C-alpha positions as CSV (number, residue, x, y, z in Angstrom):
1,M,29.2,-29.7,-0.2
2,P,29.9,-30.0,3.5
3,R,27.1,-31.6,5.6
4,D,26.4,-28.4,7.5
5,L,25.9,-26.5,4.2
6,D,23.6,-28.9,2.4
7,G,19.8,-28.3,2.3
8,L,19.1,-30.1,5.6
9,G,22.0,-28.4,7.3
10,I,20.8,-24.9,6.1
11,S,17.3,-25.8,7.3
12,D,18.6,-26.7,10.8
13,M,20.8,-23.6,10.9
14,F,17.9,-21.3,9.8
15,A,15.6,-22.8,12.4
16,T,18.1,-22.0,15.1
17,R,18.8,-18.5,13.8
18,L,15.1,-17.7,13.5
19,K,14.5,-18.7,17.1
20,E,17.4,-16.4,18.2
21,A,16.2,-13.6,16.0
22,V,12.7,-13.8,17.4
23,A,14.1,-13.8,21.0
24,G,16.2,-10.8,20.1
25,L,13.1,-8.7,19.1
26,G,11.7,-9.1,22.6
27,R,8.0,-9.1,23.2
28,F,5.3,-6.4,23.1
29,N,2.5,-6.9,25.7
30,L,-0.8,-5.1,25.4
31,A,-3.6,-5.0,28.0
32,V,-7.1,-4.4,26.6
33,F,-10.0,-3.4,28.8
34,G,-13.6,-2.6,27.9
35,K,-17.1,-3.9,28.4
36,T,-18.4,-6.9,26.6
37,G,-19.4,-6.0,23.0
38,A,-17.1,-3.0,22.8
39,G,-15.3,-4.5,19.9
40,K,-12.0,-5.4,21.5
41,S,-11.3,-8.5,19.3
42,T,-12.2,-6.7,16.1
43,L,-9.8,-3.9,17.0
44,I,-7.0,-6.3,17.9
45,N,-7.5,-8.2,14.6
46,A,-7.4,-5.0,12.6
47,V,-4.0,-3.9,14.0
48,F,-2.3,-7.3,14.6
49,G,-4.2,-9.8,12.4
50,S,-6.6,-12.6,13.2
51,E,-3.7,-14.9,14.1
52,V,-3.1,-13.1,17.4
53,A,-6.7,-13.5,18.7
54,P,-6.8,-15.2,22.1
55,T,-7.2,-18.9,21.9
56,G,-7.4,-21.5,24.7
57,M,-7.8,-20.7,28.4
58,G,-4.8,-18.4,28.7
59,E,-2.8,-17.9,31.9
60,S,-4.8,-16.3,34.7
61,V,-3.0,-13.2,36.0
62,T,-5.7,-12.0,38.4
63,R,-9.5,-12.1,38.6
64,G,-11.0,-11.5,35.2
65,L,-7.6,-11.0,33.4
66,N,-5.8,-13.7,31.4
67,Y,-2.4,-13.5,29.6
68,Y,-2.1,-15.0,26.1
69,P,1.5,-15.3,24.9
70,H,1.1,-15.9,21.2
71,A,2.9,-18.5,19.1
72,G,4.8,-15.9,17.1
73,G,6.8,-15.1,20.2
74,T,6.8,-11.3,19.9
75,F,3.3,-10.5,21.2
76,G,1.4,-11.1,24.4
77,L,-2.2,-10.0,25.2
78,Y,-3.6,-9.3,28.6
79,D,-7.3,-9.7,27.9
80,S,-10.3,-8.9,30.1
81,E,-13.1,-11.0,28.6
82,G,-16.4,-10.3,30.3
83,F,-14.8,-7.2,32.1
84,E,-17.2,-4.9,33.9
85,T,-16.4,-2.0,36.1
86,G,-17.5,-1.7,39.7
87,V,-16.8,-4.6,42.1
88,S,-15.3,-6.7,39.3
89,G,-13.1,-3.8,38.2
90,D,-11.9,-3.1,41.7
91,A,-10.9,-6.7,42.1
92,I,-8.9,-6.6,38.8
93,L,-7.2,-3.4,39.8
94,A,-6.2,-4.8,43.2
95,G,-4.8,-8.0,41.6
96,L,-3.2,-6.0,38.8
97,Q,-1.5,-3.7,41.2
98,Q,0.2,-6.6,42.8
99,F,1.1,-8.2,39.5
100,V,2.6,-4.9,38.1
101,S,4.6,-4.3,41.2
102,G,6.0,-7.8,41.2
103,S,6.7,-7.9,37.5
104,R,8.9,-4.8,37.6
105,A,11.8,-7.0,38.7
106,D,11.1,-9.5,35.9
107,T,12.3,-9.3,32.3
108,A,10.5,-6.9,30.0
109,D,8.8,-9.7,28.2
110,R,6.1,-9.9,30.9
111,H,5.6,-6.2,31.5
112,I,2.5,-4.4,30.3
113,H,3.8,-1.9,27.8
114,A,0.5,-0.3,26.8
115,V,-3.2,-0.3,27.7
116,W,-6.1,0.2,25.4
117,Y,-9.3,1.1,27.2
118,V,-12.1,0.4,24.6
119,V,-15.5,2.0,24.8
120,R,-18.3,2.0,22.2
121,W,-19.3,5.4,20.7
122,S,-23.0,4.5,21.3
123,D,-22.4,4.3,25.1
124,R,-22.2,8.1,25.0
125,R,-21.2,8.2,28.7
126,F,-18.3,7.1,30.8
127,E,-19.4,6.2,34.3
128,V,-17.6,7.1,37.5
129,P,-16.4,3.5,38.1
130,Q,-14.9,3.5,34.6
131,Q,-13.1,6.8,35.3
132,S,-11.8,5.4,38.5
133,F,-10.5,2.3,36.7
134,V,-8.6,4.4,34.2
135,R,-7.1,6.5,36.9
136,G,-6.1,3.3,38.8
137,L,-4.3,2.0,35.7
138,A,-2.4,5.2,35.2
139,A,-1.5,5.3,38.9
140,M,0.4,2.1,38.3
141,G,2.5,3.8,35.7
142,L,0.6,2.1,32.8
143,P,0.0,4.3,29.7
144,V,-3.7,4.2,28.9
145,I,-4.9,4.9,25.4
146,M,-8.7,5.7,25.1
147,V,-10.2,4.1,22.0
148,V,-13.8,4.8,20.9
149,T,-15.0,2.0,18.7
150,Q,-17.7,1.2,16.1
151,V,-17.9,4.9,15.1
152,P,-20.2,5.4,12.1
153,T,-19.2,7.5,9.2
154,R,-21.0,8.9,6.1
155,V,-19.4,8.9,2.7
156,G,-19.7,12.3,1.1
157,H,-20.2,13.1,-2.5
158,G,-17.8,15.0,-4.8
159,N,-15.3,16.8,-2.6
160,E,-17.2,16.4,0.6
161,G,-15.1,13.4,1.8
162,T,-16.1,11.1,4.7
163,S,-17.6,12.6,7.8
164,I,-17.6,11.1,11.3
165,H,-20.9,11.0,13.2
166,P,-21.1,14.3,15.2
167,D,-22.3,12.4,18.3
168,A,-19.1,10.4,18.3
169,Q,-17.1,13.6,18.0
170,A,-19.1,15.1,20.9
171,F,-18.4,11.9,22.9
172,A,-14.7,12.2,22.3
173,A,-14.7,15.8,23.4
174,Y,-16.6,14.8,26.6
175,L,-14.0,12.1,27.3
176,R,-11.2,14.6,26.9
177,D,-13.0,17.1,29.2
178,L,-13.0,14.5,32.0
179,N,-9.2,15.2,32.4
180,L,-8.4,11.5,32.7
181,P,-4.7,10.6,32.6
182,L,-4.8,9.4,29.0
183,S,-1.8,8.8,26.8
184,P,-0.5,10.3,24.7
185,N,-1.4,13.9,25.5
186,N,-5.1,13.3,26.6
187,R,-5.9,12.0,23.1
188,V,-9.0,10.0,22.3
189,I,-8.8,7.8,19.3
190,L,-12.0,7.4,17.2
191,T,-12.1,4.1,15.3
192,N,-14.1,1.8,13.1
193,A,-12.2,-1.5,12.8
194,Q,-14.5,-3.3,10.4
195,A,-15.8,-2.2,7.1
196,D,-19.5,-2.5,6.4
197,P,-20.3,-2.7,2.6
198,F,-24.0,-2.2,3.3
199,T,-23.6,1.2,4.9
200,D,-20.3,2.0,3.0
201,A,-18.6,2.4,6.5
202,A,-14.9,2.3,6.0
203,V,-12.1,1.2,8.4
204,F,-10.5,4.2,9.9
205,G,-8.6,5.3,13.0
206,V,-6.7,2.1,13.5
207,T,-3.5,3.5,12.0
208,E,-3.8,6.5,14.3
209,L,-4.2,4.0,17.2
210,L,-1.1,2.2,16.2
211,E,0.9,5.4,16.0
212,A,-0.4,6.4,19.5
213,T,0.7,3.0,20.7
214,Y,4.2,3.5,19.3
215,E,4.4,6.9,21.2
216,V,3.8,5.2,24.6
217,V,5.7,1.9,24.2
218,P,9.2,1.7,25.7
219,Q,12.1,1.2,23.3
220,V,12.6,-2.3,24.5
221,A,9.3,-3.4,23.0
222,T,9.4,-1.3,19.8
223,A,11.0,-3.9,17.6
224,A,8.5,-6.6,18.7
225,L,5.6,-4.2,18.0
226,T,6.9,-3.5,14.5
227,A,7.1,-7.2,13.8
228,V,3.6,-8.1,15.0
229,Q,1.6,-5.1,13.7
230,I,0.2,-5.5,10.1
231,L,-0.6,-1.8,9.3
232,D,2.7,0.0,8.9
233,W,4.7,-1.8,6.3
234,E,7.3,1.0,6.0
235,R,8.4,0.4,9.6
236,K,9.0,-3.2,8.8
237,R,10.9,-2.3,5.7
238,Q,13.1,0.1,7.6
239,A,14.0,-2.6,10.1
240,V,14.7,-5.0,7.3
241,R,16.9,-2.5,5.4
242,R,19.0,-2.0,8.6
243,I,19.4,-5.8,8.9
244,I,20.6,-6.0,5.3
245,R,23.0,-3.2,5.7
246,Q,24.5,-4.9,8.8
247,S,24.8,-8.2,7.0
248,V,26.5,-6.5,4.0
249,V,29.2,-5.2,6.3
250,V,29.7,-8.7,7.8
251,A,29.8,-10.3,4.3
252,G,32.3,-7.7,3.2
253,G,34.6,-8.8,6.0
254,V,34.3,-12.4,4.9
255,G,35.3,-11.4,1.4
256,A,38.1,-9.0,2.6
257,T,40.5,-11.7,1.4
258,P,39.1,-12.6,-2.1
259,I,37.6,-16.1,-2.2
260,P,37.1,-18.3,-5.3
261,F,33.5,-18.7,-6.6
262,S,33.7,-22.4,-5.6
263,D,34.2,-21.3,-2.0
264,A,31.2,-19.0,-2.0
265,A,29.4,-21.3,0.5
266,V,31.4,-19.5,3.3
267,L,28.9,-16.7,2.9
268,V,26.0,-18.9,3.7
269,P,26.1,-18.6,7.5
270,T,26.0,-14.8,7.2
271,Q,23.1,-15.0,4.7
272,V,21.2,-17.6,6.8
273,T,21.4,-15.4,9.8
274,M,20.3,-12.4,7.7
275,I,17.2,-14.0,6.2
276,A,16.3,-15.4,9.7
277,R,16.4,-11.9,11.1
278,I,14.4,-10.6,8.1
279,T,11.8,-13.2,8.6
280,A,11.5,-12.3,12.3
281,A,11.3,-8.6,11.5
282,Y,8.4,-9.1,9.1
283,G,6.6,-11.0,11.8
284,L,6.2,-14.3,9.9
285,P,5.0,-16.7,12.6
286,A,7.8,-18.5,14.3
287,D,5.5,-21.5,15.0
288,R,5.9,-22.2,11.3
289,S,9.6,-22.4,11.6
290,R,9.9,-25.8,10.0
291,T,8.0,-24.6,6.9
292,L,10.1,-21.4,6.8
293,A,13.3,-23.3,7.3
294,A,12.5,-25.6,4.4
295,A,11.8,-22.6,2.2
296,A,15.0,-20.9,3.3
297,A,17.0,-24.1,2.5
298,V,15.5,-24.3,-0.9
299,V,16.4,-20.7,-1.9
300,L,19.9,-20.9,-0.5
301,T,20.8,-24.4,-1.8
302,G,21.8,-25.4,-5.3
303,G,25.3,-25.9,-6.9
304,A,27.6,-24.1,-4.5
305,T,24.4,-22.6,-3.0
306,M,22.0,-20.1,-4.6
307,A,24.0,-17.3,-2.9
308,G,27.3,-18.5,-4.3
309,R,28.0,-19.8,-7.7
310,Y,24.7,-18.9,-9.3
311,L,24.4,-15.4,-7.8
312,A,28.0,-14.6,-8.4
313,G,27.7,-15.4,-12.0
314,T,24.4,-13.6,-12.4
315,L,25.1,-10.4,-10.4
316,L,28.8,-9.9,-10.9
317,K,28.2,-7.7,-13.9
318,F,26.2,-5.3,-11.7
319,V,29.1,-4.8,-9.3
320,P,31.1,-1.6,-9.9
321,G,34.2,-2.4,-11.9
322,G,32.8,-5.4,-13.6
323,A,34.7,-8.7,-13.5
324,V,36.9,-9.4,-10.5
325,A,40.5,-10.5,-11.2
326,G,41.1,-14.2,-10.8
327,S,37.3,-15.0,-10.8
328,A,37.2,-14.4,-7.0
329,I,34.6,-12.9,-4.8
330,S,36.0,-9.8,-3.1
331,G,34.5,-7.9,-0.2
332,A,32.5,-5.7,-2.6
333,V,31.1,-8.6,-4.5
334,A,30.3,-10.5,-1.3
335,G,28.5,-7.5,0.0
336,S,26.5,-7.0,-3.2
337,L,25.5,-10.7,-3.3
338,T,24.4,-10.5,0.3
339,Q,22.3,-7.4,-0.3
340,A,20.7,-9.1,-3.3
341,V,19.9,-12.2,-1.2
342,G,18.4,-10.0,1.6
343,T,16.3,-7.9,-0.8
344,A,15.0,-11.0,-2.6
345,W,14.1,-12.8,0.6
346,A,12.3,-9.7,1.8
347,R,10.1,-9.9,-1.3
348,V,9.3,-13.5,-0.4
349,C,8.3,-12.5,3.1
350,E,6.2,-9.6,2.0
351,H,4.3,-11.8,-0.5
352,A,3.8,-14.5,2.1
353,L,2.4,-12.0,4.6
354,S,0.0,-10.7,2.0
355,L,-1.7,-14.1,1.7
356,P,-4.4,-15.5,4.0
357,P,-2.9,-17.9,6.6
358,E,-4.0,-21.1,4.8
359,E,-2.7,-19.8,1.4
360,R,0.6,-18.7,3.1
361,E,1.3,-22.2,4.4
362,A,0.7,-23.7,0.9
363,F,3.0,-21.0,-0.6
364,L,5.8,-21.6,1.8
365,S,5.5,-25.4,1.5
366,G,5.7,-25.3,-2.3
367,P,8.1,-24.0,-5.0
368,G,6.7,-20.4,-4.6
369,P,9.5,-19.1,-2.4
370,R,12.3,-20.3,-4.7
371,D,10.6,-19.1,-7.9
372,L,9.9,-15.6,-6.4
373,F,13.4,-15.5,-4.9
374,V,15.1,-16.3,-8.2
375,A,12.9,-13.8,-10.1
376,A,13.8,-11.1,-7.6
377,M,17.5,-12.0,-7.8
378,K,17.5,-11.6,-11.6
379,R,16.2,-8.1,-11.4
380,K,18.7,-5.4,-12.0
381,P,19.6,-3.2,-9.0
382,G,17.2,-0.3,-8.7
383,R,14.3,-2.0,-10.5
384,K,11.1,-2.5,-8.6
């Protein structure tokens, strides 16, 4: 096998393609404001996972506001730890105005794409300085989503369902009546981002918050938001299906002139690019690129590559028309093999993402990806 198609070569190729794929997604930047204890970190973790929580000192943007570009590459957080309205808020607004004005000429990866203003339900009031701060943010052209946190619920019996504390509902109505420039459509999102087994309080509202965020985010940041969020798996799957369809077309072009099974390695660059894009779309952390690259090399290496001789022999019987004359891979077969590889790798990614971070690293570093990949490859088309 040529040097650039052995395991190490595939690993290097994948690492490069993954870096390109992550860069191609862009970056989603979120600014979060709210008083200390409002539950900002809990909310962020519920929507994006604990791995995006701010670490280190961050990069100071203006007084009281730091920027944390996260290792995955597709998410940045403008965080206001210790934020208070009044004099402090005025200073932040003044500095933020200068930053926002200056950043409009920069690339979108530093723009603020959405703002969450977080307030506890138990505050039960929204003071004039807070209102002024929200108006100031909106005046800069920033979409401000109002999020009420730590809202208590009561689990009903029988068909009663779960009810939200009436005081929290009244507080939301009060906030809407202030006629603040809230996005989208003067909405106030009631949430509880952390379940409490003692009181039976369930997590709720965070999916609605994510949907509201999608409504205000510009198109340039949507792919990055889809990659980094952990709540809406269907959006991730839709993005992955598009990637697979595009790769099938490319692979079909490679096989437009039928190629022998022994030359199936020519499909590997297309498939490596595809699985790198799938990995990025699912939001697997790019800072683990070496581990991911090693896993990718394992599943795509073996004989004339897992995507070539083995897959051709295994899946050819599922291709319309059965055997191909002259034992060659046609465009249809190349496309079918590529689709099977993409679908199988997507299963690997989804399983990895379902694991806690420490277990994920162990899974990707061991035989798990190859075993799961091969098992998925051996499934007949249409089987779950």
